[in-house]
All heavy atoms as a GROMACS GRO file, in nm:
protein
  607
    1MET      N    1  -0.725  -3.720   1.753
    1MET     CA    2  -0.624  -3.617   1.740
    1MET      C    3  -0.572  -3.616   1.596
    1MET      O    4  -0.560  -3.720   1.534
    1MET     CB    5  -0.510  -3.648   1.837
    1MET     CG    6  -0.421  -3.531   1.856
    1MET     SD    7  -0.419  -3.494   2.030
    1MET     CE    8  -0.314  -3.358   2.026
    2GLY      N    9  -0.538  -3.498   1.541
    2GLY     CA   10  -0.495  -3.486   1.404
    2GLY      C   11  -0.350  -3.526   1.384
    2GLY      O   12  -0.271  -3.532   1.478
    3SER      N   13  -0.318  -3.552   1.263
    3SER     CA   14  -0.181  -3.589   1.230
    3SER      C   15  -0.092  -3.464   1.230
    3SER      O   16  -0.140  -3.352   1.238
    3SER     CB   17  -0.175  -3.656   1.094
    3SER     OG   18  -0.204  -3.562   0.993
    4ALA      N   19   0.037  -3.486   1.222
    4ALA     CA   20   0.133  -3.374   1.222
    4ALA      C   21   0.112  -3.284   1.101
    4ALA      O   22   0.123  -3.161   1.111
    4ALA     CB   23   0.275  -3.428   1.224
    5ALA      N   24   0.078  -3.343   0.987
    5ALA     CA   25   0.055  -3.265   0.865
    5ALA      C   26  -0.068  -3.175   0.882
    5ALA      O   27  -0.067  -3.058   0.840
    5ALA     CB   28   0.039  -3.356   0.745
    6GLU      N   29  -0.174  -3.228   0.942
    6GLU     CA   30  -0.295  -3.148   0.963
    6GLU      C   31  -0.266  -3.034   1.060
    6GLU      O   32  -0.314  -2.922   1.042
    6GLU     CB   33  -0.408  -3.236   1.017
    6GLU     CG   34  -0.465  -3.333   0.916
    6GLU     CD   35  -0.569  -3.424   0.979
    6GLU    OE1   36  -0.580  -3.429   1.103
    6GLU    OE2   37  -0.639  -3.493   0.903
    7LEU      N   38  -0.191  -3.063   1.165
    7LEU     CA   39  -0.156  -2.961   1.263
    7LEU      C   40  -0.072  -2.850   1.200
    7LEU      O   41  -0.095  -2.732   1.225
    7LEU     CB   42  -0.079  -3.027   1.379
    7LEU     CG   43  -0.067  -2.946   1.507
    7LEU    CD1   44  -0.206  -2.911   1.560
    7LEU    CD2   45   0.008  -3.026   1.610
    8GLU      N   46   0.023  -2.889   1.115
    8GLU     CA   47   0.107  -2.791   1.047
    8GLU      C   48   0.024  -2.704   0.954
    8GLU      O   49   0.044  -2.583   0.945
    8GLU     CB   50   0.217  -2.863   0.969
    8GLU     CG   51   0.320  -2.769   0.911
    8GLU     CD   52   0.434  -2.843   0.845
    8GLU    OE1   53   0.482  -2.942   0.901
    8GLU    OE2   54   0.472  -2.799   0.735
    9THR      N   55  -0.072  -2.764   0.884
    9THR     CA   56  -0.159  -2.689   0.794
    9THR      C   57  -0.243  -2.588   0.872
    9THR      O   58  -0.259  -2.473   0.831
    9THR     CB   59  -0.251  -2.784   0.716
    9THR    OG1   60  -0.170  -2.876   0.643
    9THR    CG2   61  -0.340  -2.710   0.620
   10MET      N   62  -0.295  -2.631   0.988
   10MET     CA   63  -0.375  -2.541   1.071
   10MET      C   64  -0.291  -2.424   1.121
   10MET      O   65  -0.336  -2.310   1.122
   10MET     CB   66  -0.437  -2.617   1.188
   10MET     CG   67  -0.551  -2.708   1.146
   10MET     SD   68  -0.614  -2.814   1.278
   10MET     CE   69  -0.631  -2.706   1.414
   11GLU      N   70  -0.167  -2.451   1.162
   11GLU     CA   71  -0.079  -2.344   1.209
   11GLU      C   72  -0.047  -2.247   1.096
   11GLU      O   73  -0.044  -2.126   1.117
   11GLU     CB   74   0.050  -2.402   1.266
   11GLU     CG   75   0.033  -2.469   1.400
   11GLU     CD   76   0.161  -2.532   1.450
   11GLU    OE1   77   0.265  -2.522   1.381
   11GLU    OE2   78   0.157  -2.591   1.559
   12SER      N   79  -0.025  -2.296   0.976
   12SER     CA   80   0.003  -2.211   0.860
   12SER      C   81  -0.116  -2.122   0.829
   12SER      O   82  -0.100  -2.003   0.800
   12SER     CB   83   0.037  -2.295   0.738
   12SER     OG   84   0.156  -2.366   0.760
   13GLU      N   85  -0.236  -2.179   0.836
   13GLU     CA   86  -0.356  -2.100   0.809
   13GLU      C   87  -0.375  -1.993   0.914
   13GLU      O   88  -0.413  -1.880   0.883
   13GLU     CB   89  -0.478  -2.192   0.802
   13GLU     CG   90  -0.482  -2.278   0.678
   13GLU     CD   91  -0.596  -2.379   0.680
   13GLU    OE1   92  -0.671  -2.383   0.779
   13GLU    OE2   93  -0.608  -2.453   0.582
   14ASP      N   94  -0.348  -2.026   1.041
   14ASP     CA   95  -0.359  -1.927   1.148
   14ASP      C   96  -0.259  -1.814   1.127
   14ASP      O   97  -0.291  -1.697   1.146
   14ASP     CB   98  -0.336  -1.991   1.285
   14ASP     CG   99  -0.456  -2.070   1.334
   14ASP    OD1  100  -0.566  -2.050   1.279
   14ASP    OD2  101  -0.439  -2.150   1.428
   15MET      N  102  -0.137  -1.848   1.089
   15MET     CA  103  -0.034  -1.748   1.066
   15MET      C  104  -0.075  -1.656   0.950
   15MET      O  105  -0.061  -1.534   0.958
   15MET     CB  106   0.099  -1.816   1.032
   15MET     CG  107   0.217  -1.749   1.094
   15MET     SD  108   0.365  -1.849   1.087
   15MET     CE  109   0.393  -1.866   0.913
   16PHE      N  110  -0.129  -1.715   0.843
   16PHE     CA  111  -0.171  -1.634   0.728
   16PHE      C  112  -0.286  -1.542   0.768
   16PHE      O  113  -0.288  -1.425   0.731
   16PHE     CB  114  -0.213  -1.727   0.613
   16PHE     CG  115  -0.261  -1.652   0.493
   16PHE    CD1  116  -0.173  -1.585   0.412
   16PHE    CD2  117  -0.396  -1.647   0.461
   16PHE    CE1  118  -0.216  -1.515   0.301
   16PHE    CE2  119  -0.440  -1.578   0.352
   16PHE     CZ  120  -0.350  -1.512   0.271
   17GLN      N  121  -0.381  -1.594   0.844
   17GLN     CA  122  -0.496  -1.512   0.886
   17GLN      C  123  -0.450  -1.398   0.976
   17GLN      O  124  -0.496  -1.286   0.961
   17GLN     CB  125  -0.600  -1.598   0.957
   17GLN     CG  126  -0.728  -1.524   0.987
   17GLN     CD  127  -0.799  -1.474   0.862
   17GLN    OE1  128  -0.802  -1.540   0.760
   17GLN    NE2  129  -0.854  -1.356   0.870
   18THR      N  130  -0.357  -1.426   1.066
   18THR     CA  131  -0.306  -1.321   1.154
   18THR      C  132  -0.237  -1.212   1.072
   18THR      O  133  -0.259  -1.093   1.094
   18THR     CB  134  -0.206  -1.380   1.256
   18THR    OG1  135  -0.273  -1.480   1.331
   18THR    CG2  136  -0.152  -1.274   1.348
   19LYS      N  137  -0.157  -1.251   0.976
   19LYS     CA  138  -0.088  -1.154   0.891
   19LYS      C  139  -0.190  -1.074   0.810
   19LYS      O  140  -0.178  -0.953   0.796
   19LYS     CB  141   0.008  -1.226   0.797
   19LYS     CG  142   0.089  -1.134   0.711
   19LYS     CD  143   0.185  -1.213   0.624
   19LYS     CE  144   0.263  -1.121   0.535
   19LYS     NZ  145   0.353  -1.194   0.447
   20LYS      N  146  -0.292  -1.140   0.760
   20LYS     CA  147  -0.392  -1.073   0.679
   20LYS      C  148  -0.474  -0.974   0.761
   20LYS      O  149  -0.515  -0.870   0.712
   20LYS     CB  150  -0.485  -1.178   0.615
   20LYS     CG  151  -0.574  -1.124   0.508
   20LYS     CD  152  -0.649  -1.235   0.441
   20LYS     CE  153  -0.736  -1.180   0.332
   20LYS     NZ  154  -0.811  -1.283   0.264
   21ASP      N  155  -0.496  -1.004   0.888
   21ASP     CA  156  -0.574  -0.915   0.974
   21ASP      C  157  -0.505  -0.781   0.995
   21ASP      O  158  -0.570  -0.682   1.024
   21ASP     CB  159  -0.597  -0.980   1.111
   21ASP     CG  160  -0.696  -1.096   1.103
   21ASP    OD1  161  -0.770  -1.104   1.004
   21ASP    OD2  162  -0.698  -1.177   1.197
   22HIS      N  163  -0.374  -0.776   0.981
   22HIS     CA  164  -0.299  -0.653   1.007
   22HIS      C  165  -0.279  -0.567   0.883
   22HIS      O  166  -0.212  -0.466   0.889
   22HIS     CB  167  -0.163  -0.686   1.068
   22HIS     CG  168  -0.173  -0.748   1.204
   22HIS    ND1  169  -0.230  -0.683   1.310
   22HIS    CD2  170  -0.136  -0.869   1.249
   22HIS    CE1  171  -0.226  -0.761   1.416
   22HIS    NE2  172  -0.170  -0.875   1.381
   23ARG      N  173  -0.334  -0.607   0.772
   23ARG     CA  174  -0.319  -0.527   0.650
   23ARG      C  175  -0.415  -0.410   0.652
   23ARG      O  176  -0.526  -0.418   0.702
   23ARG     CB  177  -0.346  -0.612   0.527
   23ARG     CG  178  -0.238  -0.715   0.506
   23ARG     CD  179  -0.260  -0.788   0.378
   23ARG     NE  180  -0.161  -0.893   0.365
   23ARG     CZ  181  -0.171  -0.994   0.282
   23ARG    NH1  182  -0.276  -1.005   0.205
   23ARG    NH2  183  -0.078  -1.084   0.276
   24ASN      N  184  -0.372  -0.300   0.593
   24ASN     CA  185  -0.454  -0.182   0.583
   24ASN      C  186  -0.506  -0.172   0.440
   24ASN      O  187  -0.426  -0.160   0.346
   24ASN     CB  188  -0.371  -0.059   0.619
   24ASN     CG  189  -0.454   0.066   0.631
   24ASN    OD1  190  -0.561   0.076   0.572
   24ASN    ND2  191  -0.406   0.162   0.706
   25PRO      N  192  -0.637  -0.174   0.420
   25PRO     CA  193  -0.690  -0.169   0.284
   25PRO      C  194  -0.664  -0.037   0.213
   25PRO      O  195  -0.676  -0.028   0.091
   25PRO     CB  196  -0.840  -0.193   0.303
   25PRO     CG  197  -0.868  -0.152   0.443
   25PRO     CD  198  -0.742  -0.182   0.521
   26LEU      N  199  -0.626   0.066   0.287
   26LEU     CA  200  -0.600   0.195   0.224
   26LEU      C  201  -0.462   0.201   0.156
   26LEU      O  202  -0.441   0.284   0.069
   26LEU     CB  203  -0.609   0.307   0.328
   26LEU     CG  204  -0.747   0.326   0.391
   26LEU    CD1  205  -0.742   0.434   0.498
   26LEU    CD2  206  -0.850   0.360   0.285
   27VAL      N  207  -0.371   0.112   0.195
   27VAL     CA  208  -0.237   0.113   0.136
   27VAL      C  209  -0.241   0.082  -0.014
   27VAL      O  210  -0.185   0.156  -0.094
   27VAL     CB  211  -0.141   0.020   0.213
   27VAL    CG1  212  -0.009   0.005   0.140
   27VAL    CG2  213  -0.117   0.073   0.354
   28PRO      N  214  -0.310  -0.026  -0.057
   28PRO     CA  215  -0.318  -0.050  -0.203
   28PRO      C  216  -0.390   0.064  -0.277
   28PRO      O  217  -0.351   0.099  -0.389
   28PRO     CB  218  -0.396  -0.180  -0.216
   28PRO     CG  219  -0.382  -0.247  -0.085
   28PRO     CD  220  -0.368  -0.138   0.017
   29LEU      N  221  -0.491   0.122  -0.213
   29LEU     CA  222  -0.560   0.235  -0.277
   29LEU      C  223  -0.465   0.355  -0.291
   29LEU      O  224  -0.467   0.424  -0.394
   29LEU     CB  225  -0.683   0.274  -0.196
   29LEU     CG  226  -0.797   0.175  -0.196
   29LEU    CD1  227  -0.909   0.222  -0.103
   29LEU    CD2  228  -0.851   0.155  -0.337
   30GLY      N  229  -0.384   0.378  -0.191
   30GLY     CA  230  -0.285   0.487  -0.198
   30GLY      C  231  -0.182   0.462  -0.308
   30GLY      O  232  -0.142   0.554  -0.378
   31ALA      N  233  -0.141   0.336  -0.321
   31ALA     CA  234  -0.044   0.302  -0.426
   31ALA      C  235  -0.106   0.323  -0.565
   31ALA      O  236  -0.040   0.375  -0.656
   31ALA     CB  237   0.003   0.158  -0.410
   32LEU      N  238  -0.231   0.283  -0.581
   32LEU     CA  239  -0.300   0.304  -0.710
   32LEU      C  240  -0.318   0.452  -0.740
   32LEU      O  241  -0.299   0.496  -0.854
   32LEU     CB  242  -0.434   0.233  -0.710
   32LEU     CG  243  -0.430   0.082  -0.725
   32LEU    CD1  244  -0.570   0.022  -0.706
   32LEU    CD2  245  -0.375   0.042  -0.859
   33ALA      N  246  -0.354   0.529  -0.637
   33ALA     CA  247  -0.371   0.673  -0.657
   33ALA      C  248  -0.237   0.738  -0.694
   33ALA      O  249  -0.232   0.825  -0.782
   33ALA     CB  250  -0.428   0.737  -0.530
   34THR      N  251  -0.130   0.695  -0.629
   34THR     CA  252   0.003   0.747  -0.662
   34THR      C  253   0.039   0.717  -0.806
   34THR      O  254   0.088   0.803  -0.879
   34THR     CB  255   0.109   0.686  -0.567
   34THR    OG1  256   0.076   0.719  -0.433
   34THR    CG2  257   0.248   0.739  -0.599
   35ALA      N  258   0.012   0.594  -0.850
   35ALA     CA  259   0.042   0.555  -0.988
   35ALA      C  260  -0.044   0.635  -1.087
   35ALA      O  261   0.006   0.677  -1.192
   35ALA     CB  262   0.018   0.406  -1.007
   36ALA      N  263  -0.169   0.658  -1.053
   36ALA     CA  264  -0.258   0.735  -1.142
   36ALA      C  265  -0.209   0.880  -1.154
   36ALA      O  266  -0.207   0.936  -1.264
   36ALA     CB  267  -0.400   0.731  -1.089
   37ILE      N  268  -0.169   0.938  -1.042
   37ILE     CA  269  -0.118   1.076  -1.045
   37ILE      C  270   0.012   1.083  -1.125
   37ILE      O  271   0.034   1.177  -1.202
   37ILE     CB  272  -0.100   1.129  -0.901
   37ILE    CG1  273  -0.237   1.145  -0.834
   37ILE    CG2  274  -0.024   1.260  -0.900
   37ILE    CD1  275  -0.230   1.174  -0.686
   38LEU      N  276   0.097   0.982  -1.108
   38LEU     CA  277   0.222   0.977  -1.185
   38LEU      C  278   0.192   0.972  -1.334
   38LEU      O  279   0.253   1.045  -1.414
   38LEU     CB  280   0.305   0.857  -1.143
   38LEU     CG  281   0.432   0.832  -1.224
   38LEU    CD1  282   0.530   0.947  -1.207
   38LEU    CD2  283   0.497   0.701  -1.182
   39CYS      N  284   0.097   0.888  -1.374
   39CYS     CA  285   0.061   0.878  -1.516
   39CYS      C  286   0.007   1.011  -1.568
   39CYS      O  287   0.039   1.052  -1.679
   39CYS     CB  288  -0.041   0.766  -1.536
   39CYS     SG  289   0.029   0.602  -1.515
   40GLY      N  290  -0.075   1.077  -1.487
   40GLY     CA  291  -0.127   1.208  -1.526
   40GLY      C  292  -0.015   1.309  -1.545
   40GLY      O  293  -0.016   1.389  -1.640
   41GLY      N  294   0.083   1.305  -1.455
   41GLY     CA  295   0.197   1.397  -1.466
   41GLY      C  296   0.281   1.370  -1.589
   41GLY      O  297   0.325   1.462  -1.658
   42LEU      N  298   0.304   1.242  -1.617
   42LEU     CA  299   0.382   1.208  -1.736
   42LEU      C  300   0.309   1.246  -1.864
   42LEU      O  301   0.370   1.294  -1.961
   42LEU     CB  302   0.415   1.058  -1.736
   42LEU     CG  303   0.512   1.012  -1.627
   42LEU    CD1  304   0.525   0.861  -1.627
   42LEU    CD2  305   0.647   1.078  -1.644
   43TYR      N  306   0.178   1.227  -1.864
   43TYR     CA  307   0.097   1.265  -1.981
   43TYR      C  308   0.103   1.416  -2.002
   43TYR      O  309   0.120   1.463  -2.115
   43TYR     CB  310  -0.047   1.218  -1.963
   43TYR     CG  311  -0.135   1.250  -2.079
   43TYR    CD1  312  -0.125   1.180  -2.198
   43TYR    CD2  313  -0.230   1.352  -2.070
   43TYR    CE1  314  -0.206   1.211  -2.307
   43TYR    CE2  315  -0.312   1.382  -2.177
   43TYR     CZ  316  -0.299   1.312  -2.295
   43TYR     OH  317  -0.380   1.343  -2.401
   44SER      N  318   0.091   1.492  -1.893
   44SER     CA  319   0.100   1.638  -1.902
   44SER      C  320   0.236   1.682  -1.953
   44SER      O  321   0.248   1.774  -2.034
   44SER     CB  322   0.073   1.702  -1.766
   44SER     OG  323  -0.058   1.679  -1.726
   45PHE      N  324   0.341   1.616  -1.905
   45PHE     CA  325   0.476   1.648  -1.948
   45PHE      C  326   0.492   1.621  -2.098
   45PHE      O  327   0.551   1.701  -2.171
   45PHE     CB  328   0.576   1.566  -1.868
   45PHE     CG  329   0.720   1.595  -1.900
   45PHE    CD1  330   0.779   1.713  -1.858
   45PHE    CD2  331   0.795   1.504  -1.973
   45PHE    CE1  332   0.912   1.740  -1.888
   45PHE    CE2  333   0.927   1.531  -2.004
   45PHE     CZ  334   0.986   1.648  -1.961
   46LYS      N  335   0.436   1.509  -2.143
   46LYS     CA  336   0.446   1.474  -2.285
   46LYS      C  337   0.372   1.576  -2.372
   46LYS      O  338   0.416   1.607  -2.483
   46LYS     CB  339   0.387   1.334  -2.306
   46LYS     CG  340   0.396   1.285  -2.448
   46LYS     CD  341   0.337   1.146  -2.462
   46LYS     CE  342   0.342   1.103  -2.607
   46LYS     NZ  343   0.272   0.976  -2.628
   47ARG      N  344   0.263   1.627  -2.322
   47ARG     CA  345   0.184   1.725  -2.398
   47ARG      C  346   0.242   1.866  -2.391
   47ARG      O  347   0.190   1.958  -2.453
   47ARG     CB  348   0.040   1.728  -2.345
   47ARG     CG  349  -0.032   1.594  -2.346
   47ARG     CD  350  -0.086   1.559  -2.477
   47ARG     NE  351  -0.200   1.645  -2.502
   47ARG     CZ  352  -0.271   1.643  -2.613
   47ARG    NH1  353  -0.239   1.558  -2.707
   47ARG    NH2  354  -0.372   1.723  -2.632
   48GLY      N  355   0.349   1.885  -2.312
   48GLY     CA  356   0.414   2.016  -2.304
   48GLY      C  357   0.352   2.109  -2.203
   48GLY      O  358   0.377   2.230  -2.207
   49ARG      N  359   0.273   2.058  -2.113
   49ARG     CA  360   0.209   2.141  -2.010
   49ARG      C  361   0.292   2.133  -1.881
   49ARG      O  362   0.260   2.061  -1.788
   49ARG     CB  363   0.068   2.091  -1.983
   49ARG     CG  364  -0.022   2.098  -2.103
   49ARG     CD  365  -0.157   2.041  -2.070
   49ARG     NE  366  -0.241   2.038  -2.189
   49ARG     CZ  367  -0.342   1.954  -2.203
   49ARG    NH1  368  -0.371   1.868  -2.108
   49ARG    NH2  369  -0.414   1.957  -2.313
   50SER      N  370   0.400   2.209  -1.878
   50SER     CA  371   0.495   2.197  -1.767
   50SER      C  372   0.435   2.239  -1.633
   50SER      O  373   0.465   2.178  -1.530
   50SER     CB  374   0.622   2.277  -1.796
   50SER     OG  375   0.591   2.414  -1.810
   51GLN      N  376   0.352   2.341  -1.633
   51GLN     CA  377   0.290   2.387  -1.507
   51GLN      C  378   0.200   2.278  -1.448
   51GLN      O  379   0.206   2.248  -1.329
   51GLN     CB  380   0.209   2.515  -1.534
   51GLN     CG  381   0.167   2.588  -1.410
   51GLN     CD  382   0.283   2.664  -1.348
   51GLN    OE1  383   0.390   2.679  -1.406
   51GLN    NE2  384   0.262   2.712  -1.228
   52GLN      N  385   0.118   2.218  -1.534
   52GLN     CA  386   0.029   2.111  -1.489
   52GLN      C  387   0.109   1.987  -1.448
   52GLN      O  388   0.077   1.920  -1.350
   52GLN     CB  389  -0.071   2.076  -1.599
   52GLN     CG  390  -0.178   1.981  -1.555
   52GLN     CD  391  -0.278   1.951  -1.666
   52GLN    OE1  392  -0.246   1.963  -1.784
   52GLN    NE2  393  -0.398   1.913  -1.628
   53SER      N  394   0.215   1.958  -1.520
   53SER     CA  395   0.300   1.844  -1.488
   53SER      C  396   0.364   1.863  -1.350
   53SER      O  397   0.371   1.767  -1.270
   53SER     CB  398   0.408   1.828  -1.594
   53SER     OG  399   0.495   1.722  -1.562
   54GLN      N  400   0.410   1.983  -1.319
   54GLN     CA  401   0.466   2.012  -1.187
   54GLN      C  402   0.363   1.992  -1.077
   54GLN      O  403   0.394   1.937  -0.971
   54GLN     CB  404   0.518   2.158  -1.182
   54GLN     CG  405   0.656   2.176  -1.233
   54GLN     CD  406   0.758   2.106  -1.148
   54GLN    OE1  407   0.750   2.102  -1.026
   54GLN    NE2  408   0.855   2.045  -1.213
   55MET      N  409   0.240   2.034  -1.102
   55MET     CA  410   0.134   2.016  -1.004
   55MET      C  411   0.110   1.867  -0.977
   55MET      O  412   0.098   1.824  -0.862
   55MET     CB  413   0.004   2.080  -1.054
   55MET     CG  414  -0.110   2.072  -0.954
   55MET     SD  415  -0.269   2.115  -1.025
   55MET     CE  416  -0.294   1.980  -1.138
   56PHE      N  417   0.107   1.787  -1.084
   56PHE     CA  418   0.088   1.643  -1.069
   56PHE      C  419   0.203   1.580  -0.991
   56PHE      O  420   0.182   1.493  -0.907
   56PHE     CB  421   0.076   1.576  -1.206
   56PHE     CG  422  -0.064   1.567  -1.259
   56PHE    CD1  423  -0.103   1.643  -1.368
   56PHE    CD2  424  -0.156   1.480  -1.204
   56PHE    CE1  425  -0.230   1.634  -1.419
   56PHE    CE2  426  -0.284   1.470  -1.254
   56PHE     CZ  427  -0.322   1.548  -1.362
   57MET      N  428   0.325   1.622  -1.020
   57MET     CA  429   0.440   1.562  -0.953
   57MET      C  430   0.442   1.598  -0.804
   57MET      O  431   0.479   1.516  -0.719
   57MET     CB  432   0.571   1.606  -1.019
   57MET     CG  433   0.592   1.546  -1.158
   57MET     SD  434   0.590   1.365  -1.154
   57MET     CE  435   0.470   1.330  -1.279
   58ARG      N  436   0.401   1.718  -0.770
   58ARG     CA  437   0.392   1.756  -0.629
   58ARG      C  438   0.282   1.677  -0.559
   58ARG      O  439   0.300   1.632  -0.445
   58ARG     CB  440   0.366   1.906  -0.617
   58ARG     CG  441   0.486   1.988  -0.653
   58ARG     CD  442   0.459   2.135  -0.646
   58ARG     NE  443   0.578   2.209  -0.690
   58ARG     CZ  444   0.573   2.325  -0.750
   58ARG    NH1  445   0.457   2.383  -0.774
   58ARG    NH2  446   0.684   2.385  -0.787
   59ALA      N  447   0.171   1.657  -0.628
   59ALA     CA  448   0.062   1.576  -0.572
   59ALA      C  449   0.108   1.431  -0.554
   59ALA      O  450   0.073   1.366  -0.456
   59ALA     CB  451  -0.060   1.582  -0.664
   60ARG      N  452   0.190   1.382  -0.647
   60ARG     CA  453   0.241   1.245  -0.637
   60ARG      C  454   0.328   1.229  -0.513
   60ARG      O  455   0.317   1.130  -0.440
   60ARG     CB  456   0.322   1.208  -0.761
   60ARG     CG  457   0.381   1.066  -0.753
   60ARG     CD  458   0.489   1.044  -0.856
   60ARG     NE  459   0.599   1.138  -0.849
   60ARG     CZ  460   0.704   1.125  -0.766
   60ARG    NH1  461   0.713   1.026  -0.684
   60ARG    NH2  462   0.800   1.216  -0.768
   61VAL      N  463   0.413   1.328  -0.487
   61VAL     CA  464   0.500   1.322  -0.370
   61VAL      C  465   0.415   1.320  -0.242
   61VAL      O  466   0.441   1.241  -0.150
   61VAL     CB  467   0.600   1.440  -0.368
   61VAL    CG1  468   0.671   1.450  -0.235
   61VAL    CG2  469   0.699   1.424  -0.483
   62LEU      N  470   0.312   1.403  -0.237
   62LEU     CA  471   0.225   1.405  -0.119
   62LEU      C  472   0.151   1.271  -0.103
   62LEU      O  473   0.143   1.217   0.008
   62LEU     CB  474   0.123   1.519  -0.129
   62LEU     CG  475   0.180   1.659  -0.114
   62LEU    CD1  476   0.073   1.764  -0.143
   62LEU    CD2  477   0.236   1.678   0.025
   63MET      N  478   0.099   1.217  -0.212
   63MET     CA  479   0.026   1.090  -0.205
   63MET      C  480   0.120   0.976  -0.167
   63MET      O  481   0.083   0.888  -0.089
   63MET     CB  482  -0.042   1.062  -0.339
   63MET     CG  483  -0.127   0.936  -0.339
   63MET     SD  484  -0.261   0.936  -0.218
   63MET     CE  485  -0.366   1.060  -0.285
   64GLN      N  486   0.240   0.979  -0.220
   64GLN     CA  487   0.338   0.876  -0.188
   64GLN      C  488   0.374   0.883  -0.039
   64GLN      O  489   0.385   0.780   0.028
   64GLN     CB  490   0.461   0.894  -0.275
   64GLN     CG  491   0.556   0.778  -0.274
   64GLN     CD  492   0.663   0.793  -0.382
   64GLN    OE1  493   0.658   0.884  -0.464
   64GLN    NE2  494   0.758   0.704  -0.381
   65GLY      N  495   0.390   1.002   0.012
   65GLY     CA  496   0.420   1.019   0.155
   65GLY      C  497   0.306   0.969   0.242
   65GLY      O  498   0.328   0.904   0.345
   66ALA      N  499   0.183   0.998   0.201
   66ALA     CA  500   0.067   0.950   0.276
   66ALA      C  501   0.059   0.798   0.275
   66ALA      O  502   0.028   0.736   0.377
   66ALA     CB  503  -0.061   1.011   0.218
   67THR      N  504   0.090   0.737   0.162
   67THR     CA  505   0.089   0.591   0.152
   67THR      C  506   0.194   0.528   0.241
   67THR      O  507   0.168   0.431   0.312
   67THR     CB  508   0.108   0.547   0.005
   67THR    OG1  509   0.006   0.606  -0.075
   67THR    CG2  510   0.101   0.396  -0.008
   68VAL      N  511   0.313   0.586   0.242
   68VAL     CA  512   0.420   0.535   0.328
   68VAL      C  513   0.381   0.554   0.476
   68VAL      O  514   0.403   0.465   0.558
   68VAL     CB  515   0.555   0.604   0.297
   68VAL    CG1  516   0.659   0.572   0.402
   68VAL    CG2  517   0.603   0.563   0.159
   69ALA      N  518   0.318   0.666   0.508
   69ALA     CA  519   0.273   0.688   0.646
   69ALA      C  520   0.169   0.583   0.687
   69ALA      O  521   0.171   0.534   0.801
   69ALA     CB  522   0.216   0.829   0.660
   70LEU      N  523   0.079   0.548   0.596
   70LEU     CA  524  -0.018   0.442   0.625
   70LEU      C  525   0.051   0.309   0.649
   70LEU      O  526   0.012   0.232   0.738
   70LEU     CB  527  -0.118   0.428   0.509
   70LEU     CG  528  -0.229   0.530   0.502
   70LEU    CD1  529  -0.304   0.517   0.369
   70LEU    CD2  530  -0.325   0.511   0.617
   71MET      N  531   0.152   0.279   0.568
   71MET     CA  532   0.226   0.154   0.586
   71MET      C  533   0.295   0.151   0.722
   71MET      O  534   0.287   0.050   0.794
   71MET     CB  535   0.328   0.138   0.474
   71MET     CG  536   0.266   0.113   0.338
   71MET     SD  537   0.381   0.128   0.200
   71MET     CE  538   0.503   0.008   0.240
   72VAL      N  539   0.360   0.259   0.758
   72VAL     CA  540   0.430   0.266   0.887
   72VAL      C  541   0.329   0.257   1.002
   72VAL      O  542   0.351   0.186   1.100
   72VAL     CB  543   0.514   0.394   0.897
   72VAL    CG1  544   0.566   0.417   1.038
   72VAL    CG2  545   0.628   0.389   0.798
   73GLY      N  546   0.218   0.326   0.988
   73GLY     CA  547   0.113   0.321   1.091
   73GLY      C  548   0.056   0.181   1.108
   73GLY      O  549   0.027   0.138   1.221
   74THR      N  550   0.039   0.110   0.998
   74THR     CA  551  -0.012  -0.027   1.004
   74THR      C  552   0.086  -0.118   1.077
   74THR      O  553   0.047  -0.198   1.162
   74THR     CB  554  -0.040  -0.081   0.862
   74THR    OG1  555  -0.135   0.004   0.798
   74THR    CG2  556  -0.094  -0.221   0.867
   75VAL      N  557   0.214  -0.105   1.045
   75VAL     CA  558   0.316  -0.186   1.113
   75VAL      C  559   0.323  -0.151   1.260
   75VAL      O  560   0.332  -0.239   1.346
   75VAL     CB  561   0.455  -0.167   1.045
   75VAL    CG1  562   0.565  -0.229   1.127
   75VAL    CG2  563   0.452  -0.224   0.904
   76TYR      N  564   0.314  -0.023   1.293
   76TYR     CA  565   0.316   0.020   1.432
   76TYR      C  566   0.196  -0.035   1.509
   76TYR      O  567   0.211  -0.086   1.620
   76TYR     CB  568   0.319   0.173   1.438
   76TYR     CG  569   0.319   0.228   1.579
   76TYR    CD1  570   0.433   0.221   1.659
   76TYR    CD2  571   0.205   0.285   1.632
   76TYR    CE1  572   0.433   0.270   1.787
   76TYR    CE2  573   0.204   0.335   1.762
   76TYR     CZ  574   0.317   0.326   1.838
   76TYR     OH  575   0.318   0.376   1.966
   77ALA      N  576   0.078  -0.026   1.448
   77ALA     CA  577  -0.044  -0.077   1.514
   77ALA      C  578  -0.037  -0.228   1.532
   77ALA      O  579  -0.081  -0.282   1.634
   77ALA     CB  580  -0.166  -0.039   1.433
   78ALA      N  581   0.020  -0.298   1.436
   78ALA     CA  582   0.033  -0.444   1.445
   78ALA      C  583   0.130  -0.482   1.556
   78ALA      O  584   0.113  -0.583   1.623
   78ALA     CB  585   0.078  -0.504   1.312
   79GLY      N  586   0.232  -0.400   1.576
   79GLY     CA  587   0.330  -0.428   1.680
   79GLY      C  588   0.275  -0.406   1.820
   79GLY      O  589   0.322  -0.466   1.917
   80LYS      N  590   0.177  -0.318   1.835
   80LYS     CA  591   0.120  -0.290   1.966
   80LYS      C  592   0.028  -0.402   2.014
   80LYS      O  593   0.002  -0.414   2.132
   80LYS     CB  594   0.041  -0.159   1.962
   80LYS     CG  595   0.129  -0.036   1.961
   80LYS     CD  596   0.047   0.087   1.971
   80LYS     CE  597   0.056   0.136   2.113
   80LYS     NZ  598  -0.009   0.264   2.134
   81GLU      N  599  -0.021  -0.483   1.922
   81GLU     CA  600  -0.116  -0.589   1.960
   81GLU      C  601  -0.046  -0.710   2.014
   81GLU      O  602   0.060  -0.746   1.990
   81GLU     CB  603  -0.200  -0.629   1.838
   81GLU     CG  604  -0.294  -0.520   1.799
   81GLU     CD  605  -0.376  -0.557   1.676
   81GLU    OE1  606  -0.365  -0.668   1.626
   81GLU    OE2  607  -0.451  -0.471   1.632
   0.00000   0.00000   0.00000
């Protein structure tokens, strides 16, 4: 039989694996896409292209909403299990 330290380590690893299993790989991609769109909008704004900058900012809001929806969906799905 293992020692208390070994048992605690095994429980910690199981907890980490369980938490990792519930992550959605699309959430980090959504965050990166949101950041990229934000940078594009700021660049357009700096160049004086207000129409294009507005388009980027609206796209950013939509992408940010989609990312938050993925996060909420992941938490909801994890809670059902």
